[in-house]
C-alpha positions in Angstrom: -28.8 56.3 34.0 -25.3 57.4 34.6 -23.9 57.6 38.1 -23.4 61.2 39.4 -19.9 62.2 40.0 -19.2 63.1 43.6 -18.3 66.8 42.7 -21.9 67.3 41.4 -23.6 66.7 44.7 -24.2 68.9 47.7 -22.5 68.1 51.0 -25.6 66.2 52.1 -25.4 63.9 49.1 -28.5 65.2 47.3 -28.1 66.1 43.6 -28.5 69.8 42.8 -30.9 71.0 40.1 -28.1 71.5 37.5 -27.0 67.9 38.0 -30.6 66.6 37.7 -31.1 68.5 34.5 -27.8 67.1 33.1 -28.8 63.6 34.0 -32.2 64.1 32.4 -30.4 65.4 29.2 -28.2 62.3 29.1 -31.1 60.0 29.5 -32.9 61.5 26.5 -29.9 62.3 24.3 -30.2 60.4 20.9 -26.6 59.4 21.3 -24.9 56.9 23.5 -22.6 58.1 26.3 -20.4 55.8 28.4 -18.1 56.9 31.2 -15.0 54.8 32.1 -12.7 55.2 35.1 -8.9 55.3 34.9 -8.7 51.5 34.7 -11.1 51.4 31.7 -14.1 50.0 33.6 -17.6 51.3 32.9 -18.9 53.6 35.7 -21.9 55.1 33.9 -23.9 54.6 30.7 -27.0 56.3 29.4 -30.0 54.5 28.0 -29.0 54.8 24.4 -25.5 53.4 25.1 -27.0 50.4 27.0 -29.4 49.6 24.1 -26.6 49.8 21.5 -24.3 47.6 23.6 -27.1 45.1 24.4 -26.2 45.2 28.1 -28.0 46.1 31.3 -26.4 48.8 33.4 -25.3 46.1 35.9 -23.7 44.0 33.1 -21.9 47.0 31.7 -20.5 48.0 35.1 -19.4 44.4 36.0 -17.7 43.8 32.6 -13.9 44.0 33.0 -12.1 46.8 31.2 -10.1 44.2 29.0 -11.3 42.6 25.8 -12.8 39.3 26.8 -16.2 40.8 27.7 -16.6 43.0 24.7 -16.8 42.1 21.0 -16.0 45.1 18.8 -15.4 44.9 15.0 -13.4 47.2 12.7 -15.1 49.0 9.8 -13.8 46.4 7.4 -15.5 43.6 9.4 -12.3 42.2 11.0 -12.1 41.6 14.8 -10.9 44.7 16.7 -8.2 44.0 19.2 -8.7 45.4 22.7 -5.8 47.9 22.2 -7.9 49.6 19.5 -11.1 50.0 21.7 -11.8 53.8 21.9 -11.4 53.9 25.7 -8.2 51.8 25.6 -6.8 54.0 22.8 -7.4 57.1 24.9 -5.9 55.6 28.0 -2.8 54.4 26.1 -2.1 57.6 24.1 -3.8 60.3 26.1 -5.3 61.7 22.9 -8.9 61.8 22.0 -10.5 59.6 19.3 -12.6 61.1 16.7 -15.2 59.7 14.2 -14.1 56.1 14.6 -16.5 53.6 13.0 -16.9 50.6 15.4 -19.1 47.5 15.1 -20.6 46.1 18.3 -21.1 42.4 18.0 -24.0 41.3 20.3 -24.0 37.5 20.6 -27.1 37.5 22.8 -29.0 39.4 20.0 -27.3 37.6 17.1 -26.4 40.9 15.3 -23.9 43.6 14.8 -24.7 47.3 15.4 -22.5 50.0 14.0 -21.6 53.4 15.6 -19.5 56.5 15.0 -17.4 56.9 18.1 -15.7 59.9 19.8 -13.8 59.5 23.0 -11.9 62.1 25.1 -10.0 62.0 28.5 -10.8 63.9 31.7 -7.7 64.7 33.8 -7.3 65.4 37.5 -5.4 68.3 39.1 -2.1 66.5 38.4 -2.9 66.0 34.7 -3.5 62.2 35.1 -6.4 60.6 33.2 -9.0 59.7 35.8 -12.0 59.3 33.5 -12.7 58.7 29.8 -16.0 59.6 28.1 -17.1 57.8 25.0 -19.9 59.1 22.8 -21.3 57.3 19.8 -24.0 57.6 17.3 -25.8 54.6 15.8 -25.1 54.4 12.1 -26.2 50.8 11.4 -28.6 51.8 8.7 -25.9 53.7 6.9 -23.4 50.9 7.2 -26.0 48.3 5.9 -26.7 50.6 2.9 -23.0 51.0 2.3 -22.4 47.3 2.4 -25.4 46.5 0.2 -24.2 49.1 -2.4 -20.7 47.7 -2.2 -21.9 44.1 -2.8 -24.1 45.2 -5.7 -21.2 47.1 -7.3 -18.8 44.1 -6.8 -21.3 41.7 -8.3 -21.8 43.9 -11.3 -18.1 44.4 -11.7 -17.3 40.7 -11.6 -20.2 39.9 -13.9 -19.0 42.3 -16.5 -15.4 41.4 -16.1 -15.8 37.6 -16.2 -18.6 37.2 -18.6 -17.9 35.5 -21.9 -21.6 35.4 -22.9 -22.7 36.8 -26.3 -26.1 38.6 -26.1 -28.5 38.6 -29.0 -32.1 39.7 -29.5 -34.8 38.6 -32.0 -37.9 40.8 -32.5 -40.4 38.2 -33.7 -42.9 40.9 -34.8 -40.6 42.8 -37.1 -38.1 40.0 -37.8 -35.2 42.2 -36.8 -32.4 40.2 -35.2 -29.5 41.7 -33.2 -26.2 39.9 -32.8 -23.8 41.5 -30.3 -20.1 42.1 -31.3 -19.2 39.3 -28.8 -21.6 36.9 -30.7 -19.5 37.4 -33.9 -16.2 37.4 -32.2 -17.0 34.0 -30.7 -17.2 32.7 -34.2 -14.1 34.5 -35.5 -15.8 37.2 -37.4 -15.5 41.0 -37.3 -18.9 42.6 -36.5 -20.6 43.6 -39.7 -18.6 41.2 -41.8 -21.6 38.9 -42.2 -25.2 39.8 -42.9 -27.1 40.0 -39.6 -30.3 38.5 -41.0 -32.6 36.0 -39.1 -31.1 33.2 -41.3 -27.5 33.8 -40.2 -27.6 31.5 -37.2 -29.3 28.8 -39.3 -26.6 28.9 -42.0 -23.9 28.6 -39.3 -25.5 25.8 -37.3 -23.9 22.3 -37.7 -25.9 20.3 -40.2 -26.5 17.5 -37.6 -27.9 20.1 -35.1 -30.0 22.2 -37.5 -33.1 20.0 -37.7 -33.3 19.5 -34.0 -32.8 23.3 -33.3 -35.5 24.3 -35.7 -37.8 21.6 -34.3 -37.1 22.9 -30.8 -38.1 26.5 -31.7 -41.2 25.3 -33.5 -42.3 23.7 -30.3 -41.0 26.5 -28.0 -42.6 29.6 -29.5 -46.3 28.5 -29.6 -46.1 27.0 -26.2 -46.4 28.6 -22.7 -42.8 28.5 -21.7 -41.0 31.8 -20.9 -37.4 30.5 -20.6 -35.3 27.9 -22.5 -31.8 26.4 -22.6 -30.2 24.3 -25.4 -26.9 23.2 -26.8 -25.8 23.1 -30.4 -22.8 23.9 -32.6 -22.0 27.0 -34.7 -19.4 27.1 -37.5 -16.3 29.1 -36.8 -14.8 31.2 -39.5 -11.8 28.8 -39.8 -14.2 25.8 -40.4 -14.3 24.1 -37.0 -17.5 24.1 -34.9 -17.9 25.9 -31.6 -20.1 24.2 -29.0 -22.5 26.8 -27.5 -25.1 26.9 -24.8 -28.0 29.2 -25.7 -30.2 30.4 -22.9 -32.9 33.0 -23.1 -36.4 34.3 -22.4 -39.6 34.6 -24.5 -41.6 37.8 -24.1 -45.3 37.1 -24.7 -48.4 39.3 -24.9 -51.5 38.9 -22.9 -52.7 36.1 -25.1 -49.4 34.2 -24.8 -48.2 35.0 -28.2 -44.4 35.2 -28.5 -43.2 38.7 -29.3 -39.5 38.7 -28.6 -36.8 36.1 -28.0 -33.7 37.3 -26.2 -30.8 35.5 -24.8 -27.0 34.8 -24.7 -24.7 32.2 -26.3 -21.9 30.8 -24.1 -18.8 29.2 -25.6 -18.6 25.7 -24.2 -15.3 24.8 -25.9 -13.3 24.9 -22.6 -16.0 23.1 -20.7 -16.2 20.3 -23.4 -12.4 20.0 -23.4 -12.5 19.7 -19.6 -15.2 17.1 -19.8 -13.2 15.1 -22.3 -10.1 15.4 -20.1 -12.0 14.4 -17.0 -13.4 11.4 -19.0 -9.9 10.5 -20.1 -8.6 10.7 -16.5 -11.4 8.7 -15.2 -11.5 6.0 -17.9 -8.1 5.8 -19.5 -4.6 4.9 -18.4 -2.3 7.9 -18.7 0.8 6.0 -19.5 -0.4 3.8 -22.4 -3.6 5.5 -23.4 -5.5 2.2 -23.0 -8.8 1.9 -21.2 -8.4 1.4 -17.4 -10.0 -0.9 -14.9 -13.1 1.3 -14.5 -13.7 1.5 -18.2 -13.2 -2.2 -18.5 -15.7 -3.1 -15.8 -18.4 -0.9 -17.5 -17.6 -2.3 -20.9 -17.7 -5.9 -19.6 -21.2 -5.4 -18.5 -22.3 -4.5 -22.0 -20.2 -7.3 -23.6 -21.7 -9.9 -21.3 -25.2 -8.6 -22.1 -24.5 -8.8 -25.9 -23.1 -12.3 -25.6 -26.2 -13.3 -23.6 -28.5 -12.0 -26.3 -26.5 -13.6 -29.1 -26.0 -16.9 -27.3 -22.2 -16.7 -28.1 -19.1 -17.4 -26.0 -16.5 -14.9 -25.1 -13.2 -14.9 -23.1 -11.3 -12.8 -20.7 -7.5 -13.0 -20.8 -5.4 -11.7 -17.9 -1.8 -10.9 -19.0 1.1 -10.3 -16.6 4.7 -9.6 -17.8 7.3 -12.0 -16.5 10.1 -10.5 -14.4 8.8 -7.0 -14.9 9.8 -6.0 -11.3 13.4 -7.2 -11.9 13.6 -5.0 -15.1 12.2 -2.0 -13.2 14.7 -2.5 -10.3 17.7 -3.0 -12.5 17.1 -0.7 -15.4 14.9 2.0 -13.8 11.2 2.9 -13.9 11.7 5.1 -17.0 12.7 2.0 -19.0 9.8 0.1 -17.3 7.4 2.7 -18.6 8.8 2.5 -22.1 8.3 -1.3 -22.0 4.7 -0.9 -20.9 4.0 1.5 -23.7 5.6 -0.7 -26.3 3.7 -3.8 -24.9 0.4 -1.8 -25.3 1.3 -0.9 -28.9 2.2 -4.5 -29.8 -1.0 -5.8 -28.2 -3.1 -3.3 -30.2 -1.4 -4.6 -33.3 -1.9 -8.2 -32.5 -5.6 -8.1 -31.6 -8.5 -8.2 -34.0 -11.0 -5.4 -34.8 -13.6 -5.5 -32.0 -11.3 -7.0 -29.4 -11.0 -5.1 -26.2 -7.7 -4.2 -24.4 -7.2 -2.5 -21.0 -4.4 -1.9 -18.6 -5.4 -2.6 -15.0 -2.2 -1.2 -13.5 1.5 -2.1 -13.1 2.3 -4.7 -15.7 -1.2 -6.2 -15.8 -3.3 -6.1 -19.0 -6.7 -7.6 -19.8 -8.0 -8.7 -23.2 -11.7 -9.3 -23.7 -12.7 -11.3 -26.8 -16.4 -11.7 -27.8 -18.4 -13.5 -30.4 -15.9 -16.5 -30.4 -18.3 -19.2 -31.2 -21.4 -21.1 -30.1 -19.6 -23.9 -28.3 -16.8 -23.9 -25.7 -14.6 -25.9 -28.1 -14.9 -23.2 -30.8 -14.2 -20.4 -28.3 -11.2 -22.3 -26.8 -9.6 -22.7 -30.2 -10.1 -19.0 -31.0 -8.5 -18.0 -27.6 -5.5 -20.3 -28.3 -5.0 -18.6 -31.6 -5.1 -15.2 -30.1 -2.8 -16.3 -27.3 -0.2 -17.7 -29.7 -0.2 -14.4 -31.6 0.2 -12.4 -28.4 3.1 -14.6 -27.2 4.7 -14.2 -30.6 4.6 -10.4 -30.8 5.7 -9.9 -27.2 8.4 -12.5 -27.5 10.3 -10.3 -30.0 13.1 -8.2 -28.5 12.3 -4.7 -27.3 14.5 -1.7 -28.0 14.3 0.5 -24.9 16.5 3.6 -24.4 19.1 2.2 -26.7 19.2 -1.2 -25.1 17.8 -4.4 -26.3 15.6 -6.1 -23.7 13.6 -9.3 -23.6 10.2 -9.8 -22.0 7.5 -12.5 -22.0 3.9 -12.7 -20.7 2.1 -15.2 -18.6 -1.6 -15.4 -19.8 -4.6 -16.7 -17.9 -7.9 -17.2 -19.8 -11.5 -17.9 -18.8 -14.5 -18.4 -21.0 -18.0 -16.9 -20.5 -21.3 -17.6 -22.2 -24.8 -16.3 -22.2 -25.5 -17.2 -18.6 -25.3 -14.5 -15.9 -21.7 -14.0 -14.9 -20.1 -12.1 -12.0 -17.5 -9.8 -13.5 -15.3 -9.9 -10.4 -15.4 -13.7 -10.5 -14.3 -13.6 -14.2 -11.3 -11.5 -13.3 -10.4 -13.7 -10.4 -10.6 -16.8 -12.6 -8.4 -15.3 -15.3 -5.9 -14.2 -12.5 -5.7 -17.7 -11.1 -5.1 -19.1 -14.5 -2.4 -16.6 -15.1 -0.6 -17.7 -11.9 -0.9 -21.3 -13.1 0.9 -20.1 -16.3 3.7 -18.6 -14.2 4.0 -21.8 -12.0 4.2 -23.9 -15.2 7.1 -22.1 -16.8 5.9 -18.6 -17.8 5.6 -17.3 -21.3 2.5 -19.5 -21.9 -1.3 -19.5 -21.7 -3.4 -21.5 -19.3 -7.2 -21.8 -19.0 -9.0 -21.6 -15.8 -10.5 -24.8 -14.3 -12.7 -25.1 -11.2 -9.9 -26.9 -9.4 -7.9 -23.7 -9.2 -10.7 -21.9 -7.4 -11.1 -24.8 -5.0 -7.4 -24.7 -4.2 -7.6 -21.0 -3.5 -10.6 -21.5 -1.3 -8.8 -24.2 0.6 -5.8 -21.9 1.0 -8.0 -19.0 2.2 -9.8 -21.3 4.7 -6.5 -22.7 6.0 -5.1 -19.1 6.4 -8.3 -18.1 8.4 -8.0 -21.3 10.5 -4.3 -20.5 11.1 -5.1 -17.0 12.4 -7.7 -18.5 14.7 -5.3 -21.2 15.8 -2.7 -18.6 16.7 -5.2 -16.5 18.7 -6.3 -19.6 20.6 -2.8 -20.9 21.2 -3.5 -24.2 19.4 0.2 -24.6 18.3 2.2 -26.8 20.6 5.8 -28.0 20.7 7.1 -31.5 20.4 10.7 -32.1 21.3 13.0 -34.6 19.5 16.0 -35.5 21.7 19.6 -35.0 20.5 22.5 -37.2 21.7 26.2 -36.8 21.8 28.6 -39.4 20.2 28.9 -41.0 23.6 25.1 -41.5 23.8 24.4 -38.8 26.4 21.4 -36.5 26.0 22.7 -33.0 25.1 19.6 -31.2 23.9 16.5 -31.3 21.8 15.0 -29.7 18.7 11.6 -28.0 19.0 9.1 -29.1 16.4 5.7 -27.4 16.1 2.4 -29.2 15.8 -1.1 -27.8 15.3 -3.6 -29.2 17.8 -6.8 -28.3 15.8 -9.1 -30.5 17.8 -9.1 -32.8 20.7 -7.8 -35.7 18.6 -6.4 -33.9 15.6 -2.7 -33.1 15.5 -1.5 -31.5 12.2 2.2 -31.7 11.2 4.1 -28.7 9.9 4.2 -29.9 6.3 0.4 -29.2 6.1 0.5 -25.6 7.4 3.9 -24.0 7.1 3.5 -23.1 3.4 0.1 -21.6 4.1 1.5 -19.6 7.1 4.3 -18.2 4.8 1.9 -17.3 1.9 -0.6 -15.8 4.4 1.9 -13.6 6.2 1.6 -15.5 9.5 5.0 -17.2 9.6 6.6 -14.5 11.7 3.8 -14.6 14.3 4.0 -18.4 14.4 7.7 -18.3 14.7 7.6 -16.0 17.7 4.9 -18.2 19.3 7.2 -21.2 19.0 10.2 -19.3 20.3 8.2 -18.1 23.3 7.2 -21.6 24.2 10.7 -22.8 23.7 12.1 -20.1 26.0 9.6 -21.0 28.7 10.7 -24.6 28.4 14.4 -23.6 28.8 13.5 -21.6 31.9 11.8 -24.6 33.4 14.7 -26.9 32.6 17.1 -24.5 34.3 15.2 -25.3 37.6 15.3 -29.0 37.0 18.8 -30.3 37.9 18.8 -33.2 35.4 17.6 -31.0 32.4 19.5 -27.8 33.2 22.4 -28.5 30.9 20.3 -29.3 27.8 20.3 -27.0 24.8 17.2 -26.3 22.7 17.2 -25.7 18.9 14.4 -23.7 17.4 13.9 -23.1 13.7 13.8 -19.5 12.6 12.2 -18.4 9.3 13.8 -16.1 6.8 11.0 -13.6 7.4 11.9 -13.4 11.1 15.6 -12.8 10.6 14.9 -10.1 7.9 12.9 -8.2 10.5 15.2 -5.4 11.9 13.4 -5.7 15.3 14.0 -9.4 15.6 17.1 -9.2 17.9 15.2 -6.8 20.2 12.2 -9.1 20.3 14.4 -12.1 21.2 16.2 -10.1 23.9 12.8 -9.1 25.4 11.6 -12.7 25.3 14.7 -14.0 27.0 14.4 -11.4 29.8 10.7 -12.0 30.2 10.9 -15.8 30.5 14.3 -16.0 32.3 15.6 -18.5 29.7 19.4 -18.8 29.4 20.5 -17.4 26.0 23.5 -19.7 25.9 21.1 -22.7 25.9 19.2 -21.4 22.9 20.2 -22.4 19.3 18.5 -20.8 16.4 18.5 -23.0 13.3 18.6 -21.2 9.9 18.3 -22.6 6.4 20.8 -21.4 3.7 18.0 -19.5 1.9 18.2 -16.7 4.4 21.6 -15.7 3.0 20.4 -15.2 -0.6 19.5 -11.5 0.0 20.9 -8.6 2.0 23.6 -10.7 3.8 25.1 -7.6 5.4 21.9 -6.9 7.3 21.7 -10.5 8.4 25.2 -10.6 9.7 24.5 -7.5 11.8 21.3 -9.0 13.3 23.1 -12.3 14.0 26.0 -10.5 15.7 23.4 -8.7 17.9 21.9 -12.0 18.9 25.3 -13.7 19.4 26.1 -10.8 21.7 23.3 -12.0 23.9 24.7 -15.5 24.0 22.4 -17.1 21.4 24.0 -19.8 19.1 23.3 -20.4 15.4 23.2 -23.7 13.5 22.9 -23.9 9.7 20.1 -26.4 8.9 20.0 -28.8 5.9 23.6 -28.0 5.1 24.6 -28.9 1.6 21.2 -28.8 0.0 20.6 -25.1 -0.6 22.7 -22.1 -1.7 25.8 -23.6 -0.1 28.8 -21.4 -0.1 32.0 -21.7 1.9 31.9 -17.9 2.3 28.8 -18.3 4.5 30.8 -20.4 7.0 33.5 -17.8 7.3 31.4 -14.8 7.3 28.4 -15.7 9.6 28.7 -16.3 13.3 27.7 -20.0 13.2 28.2 -22.6 15.9 27.1 -25.8 14.2 26.4 -27.4 10.8 23.4 -29.7 10.6 23.9 -32.5 8.0 20.8 -33.0 6.0 18.9 -36.3 6.4 19.2 -37.0 2.7 22.9 -37.6 3.1 22.6 -39.4 6.4 20.1 -41.9 5.0 22.5 -43.0 2.3 25.8 -43.2 4.2 25.5 -47.0 4.7 25.2 -47.9 1.0 26.1 -44.8 -1.1 29.8 -43.9 -1.4 29.0 -40.4 -2.6 26.8 -39.7 0.4 29.3 -41.1 2.8 32.1 -39.0 1.2 29.9 -35.9 1.5 29.2 -36.5 5.2 32.9 -37.2 5.9 33.8 -33.9 4.1 31.2 -31.9 6.0 32.5 -33.2 9.3 36.1 -32.5 8.4 35.2 -29.0 7.2 33.3 -28.2 10.3 36.2 -29.5 12.5 38.6 -27.2 10.6 36.3 -24.2 11.2 35.7 -25.2 14.8 32.0 -25.8 14.2 30.0 -28.6 15.7 28.2 -31.1 13.5 24.6 -32.4 14.0 23.2 -35.2 12.0 19.4 -35.6 11.6 17.4 -38.5 10.4 19.4 -41.3 12.1 17.2 -44.3 11.7 19.6 -47.3 11.4 22.4 -48.7 13.6 24.7 -48.6 10.6 24.1 -44.9 10.1 24.7 -44.2 13.8 27.9 -46.3 13.8 29.2 -44.4 10.7 28.6 -41.0 12.1 30.1 -41.9 15.5 33.1 -43.4 13.9 33.8 -40.2 11.8 33.4 -37.8 14.8 29.9 -36.4 14.3 29.2 -34.4 17.5 25.4 -34.7 17.9 22.8 -37.0 16.4 19.0 -37.2 16.3 16.5 -39.5 14.6 13.9 -42.2 15.1 16.6 -44.7 16.1 17.5 -42.6 19.1 14.2 -41.0 20.0 11.0 -39.9 18.3 9.5 -36.4 18.8 7.2 -36.3 21.9 5.0 -33.7 23.5 6.7 -31.2 25.7 5.5 -32.5 29.0 6.2 -36.1 28.0 9.8 -35.1 27.0 10.4 -33.4 30.4 8.9 -36.4 32.3 10.7 -39.1 30.3 14.2 -37.6 29.9 14.2 -35.8 33.2 13.6 -39.2 35.0 16.1 -40.9 32.7 18.8 -38.4 33.4 18.2 -38.7 37.1 18.4 -42.5 36.9 21.6 -42.2 34.9 23.1 -39.8 37.4 22.1 -42.1 40.3 23.6 -45.1 38.5 26.9 -43.4 37.9 27.2 -42.3 41.5 26.8 -45.8 42.7 
């Protein structure tokens, strides 16, 4: 019930008769009435209004005048913003609102009610709006009917607009057959151009489909079915055949006899083309047109089954182009694509009828040969013959974009017989054999043998063990002392060992290669560097070790990392190690690629105080330009020269030249592998600055080094003071 306005009551607060009659009228009025104050809040609402809004009178009064408490919808179904609410529109403009269709969303009821709204303002003596009255009539039924009619009209319009179906009707009693104009147009005919007799569709049906269609109708018409669907082909006027989907209904009498057959034909040409395109995308390589990996795997299953039934051998060949990445990088991907297409063309030409060829991706191709023979020897001979032909045709020069290019393949082969075979295992075996072909000179064919798999398994096991070892901190440092030409201890080289068990100590020669191939060398290098920095920090607190320098080997992978200088700086700061006591030893192989980037990183590290020594000098990509360009502090003479200085004039001359060159460039020299007195004497006589080797001191564990040489240094210092 609406609240009574104060002006409608007597002085004693009791409603007069007129007011009571008005309130009673509002209560029974078949329209909703809501009264709002000047702030937009509800002050009164009749029963119809509360029912439409889905609120109690208390809830309506307590709801704020803004938009958060109400959910109104425009006539088009979109959310109505609060500014468009009838009461807010009146308060904003001062004008009345007439015949506005508003939807009331009622979350508690899970529905939307629709109403035609009218709203008008009431003004006080000064003309200001102090009340807004909103009246509305429920028109939900009309709105639902309108929406239903609109949907029906929209469905009909879209159906008529988008349909490409061709209707037809066959009166089985009279034999009359109706073909719609669309039916004839689908086949390229003008309506009326052909006789519309019951035999027309039979004459136009593809010969391969005619028997099956007639048989289908012979089974369909006497049976109980009332609907059907089938595909067949009809001849177009220009001679090609149109695939159609025919769907229809059978009208039957009370006894089930077929009286009429009616339906539509749908042209499936586009769908069939799309299906073929999807099949091509799914199963064929778009660059070469060859079957792809997915097609190959499915085909292999059938090939293996056939060989199993026939008791014959087959083979899978994995082919990879040699130096394809180099060609791509130097001549461009367009030329690389031309090469791949030409390789595919030549391989098709080289293979026999019935052989299978696929491209896995990149420059990788697979050839599958079946029915090669009853014995492995026969199959091997066949594979070798095919391999020779493939090598021959791919060894001929390629004309690519006006340029002549050369390419060659490395081919790995594995045999299979009638026994159950894992397809993935076959591919892995051929892949391993292909890598053996690359390792043994490329442009050749190699067969898989079990030893290859065993080597891979060992490598995988070693990589897994390396990861575990790194996580468990199993890698420890051994230090080999370095002495000056006067015999004084000047530093040490850090050498890593793998403590796999209590009594098992593994040298770097057994795991460094696996760490590099397994992507663990950088993590291992940082672990070694961290341990070395901790050692330097300890030495700084021990008076007799504080002046020693520590050399740590750094891999090419570490130095190529742009973040390496920052990582070293962080490590030095965290451990407190002196940067001027740390020497990073590099091999000459790091300079083979991107030297500008390497110089920049080395200069960043040199700015911290870190020194660099060039390890194994004279055995790698030696170039005097490196010595002038890179911020080196020392050259390390390779042990292969040191071991021969006492009996090989060439070796002694090389060592003399290295020492002289280093002196001219203000670089120190370090000789490793000093094992004989004669070697030591030669190096000392020719001015080598630092020496290390078994003659002077073997590598020892970190704690043993610190204990032994810390005490020796102390004793030496004590002796000199006395």
